[in-house]
C-alpha positions in Angstrom: 1.5 -3.0 11.1 4.8 -3.9 9.4 7.3 -1.1 9.1 8.0 -0.4 5.5 11.4 1.0 6.3 12.7 -2.0 8.1 13.6 -4.2 5.1 16.0 -3.2 2.3 14.8 -3.0 -1.3 17.4 -4.1 -3.7 17.5 -3.7 -7.5 20.2 -5.0 -9.8 21.5 -2.5 -12.4 22.2 -4.5 -15.6 21.5 -2.5 -18.8 20.5 1.0 -17.9 20.0 3.1 -14.8 16.6 4.3 -16.0 15.3 0.8 -16.2 16.6 0.0 -12.7 15.0 3.2 -11.4 11.7 2.2 -12.9 11.9 -1.3 -11.3 12.8 0.3 -7.9 9.9 2.7 -8.1 7.5 -0.3 -8.9 8.8 -2.3 -5.9 8.5 0.7 -3.6 5.0 1.3 -4.7 4.0 -2.3 -4.3 5.4 -2.5 -0.8 3.7 0.8 0.2 6.9 2.7 1.0 5.9 5.8 -1.1 2.5 6.0 0.6 4.2 5.7 4.0 6.6 8.5 3.2 3.8 10.8 2.1 1.9 9.9 5.3 4.9 10.6 7.6 5.7 13.9 6.0 3.4 15.8 8.3 2.2 15.1 11.9 -1.0 13.0 12.1 -3.3 13.6 15.1 -4.1 10.5 17.1 -7.9 10.8 16.3 -7.1 11.1 12.5 -4.7 8.1 12.8 -7.4 6.0 14.5 -9.9 6.9 11.7 -7.4 6.0 9.0 -6.5 2.7 10.6 -10.2 1.7 10.9 -10.8 2.7 7.3 -7.9 0.7 6.1 -9.0 -2.3 8.2 -12.5 -2.1 6.7 -11.0 -1.9 3.2 -8.7 -5.0 3.9 -11.7 -6.9 5.3 -13.9 -6.0 2.3 -11.2 -7.0 -0.1 -10.6 -10.3 1.7 -14.3 -11.2 1.8 -14.6 -10.3 -1.9 -11.6 -12.6 -2.7 -13.0 -15.5 -0.5 -16.6 -15.4 -1.8 -16.0 -14.1 -5.3 -19.1 -11.9 -4.9 -19.1 -8.2 -5.4 -20.5 -6.0 -2.6 -23.0 -3.3 -3.4 -26.1 -3.1 -5.4 -26.6 -5.6 -8.2 -25.9 -4.4 -11.7 -28.2 -5.1 -14.7 
C-alpha cells in the first residue's frame, strides 16, 4: 500500500485563504490522507488490520469488475 504521508500536497494561495483551505481539504480527502490519519489515531490489532485489508481488497476488486463489465452486482431491479 502506498504511504499517504510520503508525498507532499501543495496548494497555491491566490485569492483567499478560505478557498485554499477548501482545495487542500478536497485534495487530502481524494488521496485518503484524512482516512489514514483517523485510522492511525489508535492502535489497530493485527487481526483487525488483516480483516480491514481483505475487506478493502474485496471492495477494490468489486469496483474494478463493475467498471470493466459495466454490470451491477446484486439482485436485478425491476
